[in-house]
N, C-alpha and C positions, 0 to 999 in steps of 0.2 A: 495827398493821402486818398486812398480808395474810399468811395462813398457808399459801398454796398456789401452785402454778405450773401453768400449762396445758402440755399436750403432746399430740401426735397419736400415736394408737395405730396398729398395723399395718393395721387395717381402715378407716382414715381417720377414725374418730371421735375426739373430744376426751376426753382423760383429765385427771386431776388428781393432783398430787404434794403431799403434806402435809409441811411443814417440821417442824412440832411432832412428828409421829410418825415422820418419816423413812421414809414408806411411800407407795405409790401406791394411788389409789382403784380403779384399773381394771387389768385384765390387759394386758400388752403386745400380746396378740394382737388386742385390740379391745374397747372398752367396750360397743358395741352387740352384738357377737357374744356376749360373756359374758352379757349380760342375756337374750338369746334362749335360749341353750343351757342356762344354769344355773337360769333362773327361769320363762320363758314356756313353752317347749316341754314341760317336765315338769309343768306345772300342770294337765294334763288338762282344758284349757279346752274342747276339743271335746265333752266329756261334760257341761259346764256351760252353755256359751253356747247361747242360744235354746232352753233347756229350763227354767231357773229365771228367774223374772221379775226378780229382783234378785240380783246377785252382789257380795258385800262383800269388799274386799281391804285388807290392811294392809301398807304398805310402810315397814318399819323401817329408818331411815337412807337417806332419799330422795337425799341428795347432790345431783347435778345431774339426777336424775330418769330415768336410762336404763331402769330396771325398769318404772316407771310409763308411760314413753313407749312402750316395746316392747309392753306389755300393751294400751295404747290402740290402737296400730297394728294389732295382731292382731285386736282387736274390730272396728275399722273395716273392715279388709280382709275379714273374714268376714261382714260385713253389707253388702257392696257391692250385692248384689241389692236388699236392703231400701232402701238409700239412693236407688237409682235409681227404685224404685217409689213412693217418698214424694213424690209430686207432686200437687198439689191437683186438677189437671185429670184425671189418671189415676184419682184417688180417686172423682171425680164420675162418670166413665165406668164405673168398676167397680161402683159402687152402682146405677147405672142399669141395667147389664146384669144384675146379680143380681135386681133388682126385676122386670125384664122376663122373666127366666128363670122366676121364681116364678109370675108372672101367667099365663104360657103354659100351665102345668100346671093352674092353677085354672080357666081358661076352656075346657079340653077337655071334650067331652061324656063323660058317665059312663054306662057300662052294666055289666051284670053281669060282663062278661068283663075289664073293665079297672079296676074299683074297687080290686082288690087291688094291681094294678100302680101305680095312682096313689098309693096309701097308702105303698107302698115307696119311690117316687120322693120323695114329700114328707118322708118320715121320714129320708131320707139327707141328710147335709150337702152342700150344693152346693160343689163343689171350688173354684170361682172365688172363693167368699166365705170360704173357710177361710184364716185367717191364723195364721202360726206365732208363737210367743212371741218377742219381741224383748227380750233381756236388757239391763237397765240396770245399770251398774257404779257402785258407791259405793266410792270409794278414799280411805283415810285415809293421809296421808303424814307420817311423823315425821322431823324433822331439826332439829339444834341450831343449825346455821349459817344464819342468815337471808340472808346475802349470797349463798351458794350457791343457795338456793331462789329468790331473785329473779332471778338470771341464768340459771337452768337452761333456760327456754324460748327464750332469746336466742342460744344457741350455734348454730353452723351445723349443718344437717342433713348427715348423712354423704354424702360423695362420694369414691370411691376414686381414687387416682392413675391407675389403669388406665382408668377411665371418662373422665377428663379427656383423656388422650392418645389414646383411641380417637376422640374428638370432633375434636381439632385436627390429628392426624397421618394421612396416607394409610396404608392398611393394608399396602401393599407396603414401607413403610419400617419399620425395626426401631427406631422411636423410643423405645418403652417400655423396651426393654433397654438402649439407649444412656443414657436418662435415669438409670436406677438405677446404672449403672456410674459415671457422673459424680457422682451424688449420694453414692454410697458414699465416694468419694475426698474429696469436699468435707466430709462429715460427720466424717471422720477428722481433717481439718485443723482444722475448727471446734472439735472436741472438745479438741484440744491448746490452743487459744487461749481456750476458754470459761472463765468463772468456775467456782470449785470446786463451787457448788451445781448448776450446769447439768451438769457432769461426773458428779455424783452421781446425778442423774435418769437420765442415759443409761446409766450402769453398772447402776443398779438395774432398769431396764427391759430392758437387754440387747437394744435394738432393732437389728435387722439388715435392711439393705435388699438383699433377694435378687432375682435376675432371675425366679425362679419364684414371684413374688407371686401368691397366690390371690385371684381376684376374689371380692368379697363376695357371698354368697348373696343373691339378690334378696329372699328372705323377710325377711332381717335389715335392715329399713329402718325409719326413723321416718317415718310417714305425714305428708304435707304439712299436714294439718289439726291435728295433735297440739299443736304448739307454740303455735298460735293459741288453742286451747282452754285450754291451761295459762295463757297470759297473761291470758285473761278470768278464770279462777279466782283467780289471784294478785292481779289488780286489785280483785276483790271482797273478797279477804282483807285486803290491805294498805290498801285505800282510796286516799286521796291520797298515802300514804307509800310506794307501791310502788317507783317509781324515785326514790329520794331522792338527795341530792347525792353521797353516797359511791358509790352504785351507778352513777350517771351518769359520775362521774369514772373508775371502773374500766373501763366499757365503751368509753370514749372514749380510753383510754390508747393511746399509739401502738403499743407492742409487743403489745397485746392485740386490736387491731382485726381482725386476720386470723381470730380465733376466733369473732367475732360476725357475725350475719346482719343487714345494714342494714335490710332490709324488716321484720324482726321487731322491731327496736329502734324503728323509726318507728311501727309499730302500737302497741307497748307505751306509747310517749310519748303517742300520740293517745288511746289507751284511758284513760289517766289524766287527760287534759285535760278541763276542764269542758265543752268543746264536745261531747264524745262523748255525755254525758248528754242534752243537748238534741237532737242528731241522732238518737240511738237512739230517743228518744221519738217524734220525727217520722217515723222509719223512712225517712230519706233515704239510701238505699244508694249513690246516685251519689257522695256526698261521701267514701265509703269506698273507691272504686274504686282509686285510685292507691296506697293504703297497704294496706288489708286484703286486697285481692284481687290482689296481685302474683302469687300462685300460684293464685288462684281466679278466673280471668278471665271465665268466662261464667256466665249465670244459672242453668244447671243445677248447676254446681259450688257456687254460692252456696247454693242450696237444699239440696244434699247436705251442705254444711258445717253449716248450721243443724240439720239432722237428726242428723248425727253428734254435734254438741255436746250434744244431748239425751240421748245414751246415757250420759253421764258426770256424776257428782256428786263433784267432787274437793275434799277438805278438807285444809288444811295445819295442822300442829300444830308450830310452831317453838319447841322447848323440849327440855330433857333428856328423852330417850325414857322414862326411868324415871318421870318425873313425868307426861309426856303420856299414857302408857299407863293411868294410874289414872283419867283422866277419860273413858276410852272404855268404853262398855258394850255394844258391838256383839258379835255372833258372826260371825266372818270365815270365809269359805270358802277364802281363800288368804292366807297370811302369808309375805312375803318378808323374811328376816332377812339383811340385807346390811351388817352393821356391819364396822368395821375388825377385823383379826385379834385373837383374844382376848388376845394378850400386849400389844396396843396399846390396846384398849378393853375390859378385863375386865368392867366394869360392865354391858355389854350381853350378856354370856354367863354371867352368874351363875345359880345355881339359882333364886333368888327372881324374877329378871327373866323367865326362861323360864317359870316358874310362872304369871306374869301372862299370858304369850302363850298357854299351855295353856288358861287360863280363858276366853280370848277366841276360841278356835278352835271352829268349829262341829263337831258330831259327825261329819260327813263331810268336814270341811275338811282341808287339808294345809299344813304349814309347810315351807318350803325355805330352804336355805342353801348357800353355796359350800364350806363347810368339811368336810373329811373327818377331822378330828382326833378322837382317842379322848376328849379332854376334852369337846368339844362333844357328841359322841354320848352319852357317859355322863351329861352334864347333862340331855339330853332323856330318857334312860331313867329317871333319878331322878324325873322329873316325869310318869312313867307314859305317856309317848309310846311308840307302836310306831315303830321307827326303821328306815329303809332307805337305799338309795343311789340317786343320780341317774345314770342310764346314758346316755352319749352314743352314739347309733347310728352317727354318722359316724366317730368315732375308735375306737369299741369300748372306751372307757374309762369308769370311774366318776369323775364330776367334782363331786360334792357329796353332800349329805345331805338326806333327806326324812323328815318325821315326821308322824304322824297319830294320832287317837284311835281310829280304826277300822282294824284290821289289814288289812282288804280293800283299803285305799287304797295299801298298800305293794306295789309290783311287784317290787322287788329287796331282799329282807330282808338284814340283816347276817349274815355267815357266823359260824360258831362261833369261828373265830379272831379276828374283829373284836369280837365280844362279849367274848371273853376279854381282849383288849387294853384294852377299856374298864374292866375290873376291876383293872388294874394302877395303879401310881402315876401313870402318864401320864393316866389318866382322872379323877384327883382334880379336882373342879370348883371353881369360884370361889364364894365366899359373900359376900352383901351383904344381911344380914337387914333393914336399914332402907330399902334401895333408895336410899341417899344417901351411901355411903362414897366417899372419894376413891379413884381407881384404884390409887394406890401402896399404900394401906392394903389394898385387895383382893388385890393381888399379893403383899404381904408376908404376909398371913394364909395364903394358899395355899402359899407357899414353906415356911412353918413346918410346915404340915400334911404337905407332901411329905417333908420331912426326917425327921419323927417317925413316919411311917406304917410299918406292918408289911407292907404290900402289896409284891408283887413289882414290880420295875422293868420297864419295857417291854423292855429288852435281855435281862434274865433270862427273861422270858416267851418271847421269840422263841427263845432258845437252848434252853429247855425243849421248845418245840414242835418244833424241828429234831431234837433228840435222840429224841423220841417217834417222829417220822417215820422216822428212821434205824433205830430198833428194829423198827418195823413192817415196814420194807423187808427187814431181816435175817430176820425170821420168815417 
């Protein structure tokens, strides 16, 4: 039986609700927005990209891939000039010009006055031949749910309701506001008639259809190439078993069709077909036109797609993350820890699992997570991480936690108050010595440690802090 339900988040992207955990995978404000703001923007990619030849990324709890998709979109957008310049005819012309430029100086007459000048010119690198480093990304994706991994690139690319109405309604009509007024009334009626599980999702998300709907930031997009690149990677990983009977049944289900993009499904089916192997060997691009290039319509976009595809090496590890991590021997520049909240998935927040992440983080790498809890931060501190906060410049709020081996990588360190909170009972971590305990056993062990601990409770700590502040004020 399927364990999840689809829903639309406020930025127009698709989220997932888990029946087993009675929890949502993504924020009500938007799955794509959350990926960009909590993982991509704080990653300091501007300092890494086109500086390091290879950047290694570990995506823990891939889910339906928003963190990986947002990262790939950022990389493609930042290499737009490179993608345009990667044309075989431009390369030939460039080489010819460089050669001609060098010969021009070699054929000049040499006299006593210009020998020095000639040496200086020839010793300087010719600007037109200078090429910047183009970073390649090696991304390892850990996820236990094979079905989610398979459908992840088939979901529709984000489009906001505001965009839809700006296309079909004249600007002088107040169609968008009218739509949300009607939608709000209909949603209330539907909620009363909906099954219990549907009501639970709506209440959990607390979705509100407001007239002041904020248009999605243009930067927060999934690039049109990304899903095609992921389909290719998954087809290579699963071979002929990529779109199996169960997956095909799911994507063809009547009440799920609106969540999937037909063009992506067609390409995935074609990519798995035996004909693809023959056609790809013969390089018959014309046969792919109606499927592969629904979004990549002209020859330049085709060339750009192939170049963009070379930027990524994506590997999937469909297994319990605790087992999968032991098979990885890389040193990662970026680790995205996006597991369910620690009360629902304690096995991925234990001291021992975080220790494995520490071992696999490069000396100048950073680990990011959405959690602000004292428990998570103390677990990181116990593993010798330097710990700080993720700051959202748009909202002026701290929205997550960042950890690193190098203190210089932390822009916003924890305050004395936050460090003190980590040393209360609230900061008691989960233990999983063998990396194999059942989650209920892990929860039970921590509960016992919590009850028998001599540490101050978080409420006692906060009261003591308040009283100290009051005494300081009196003085």
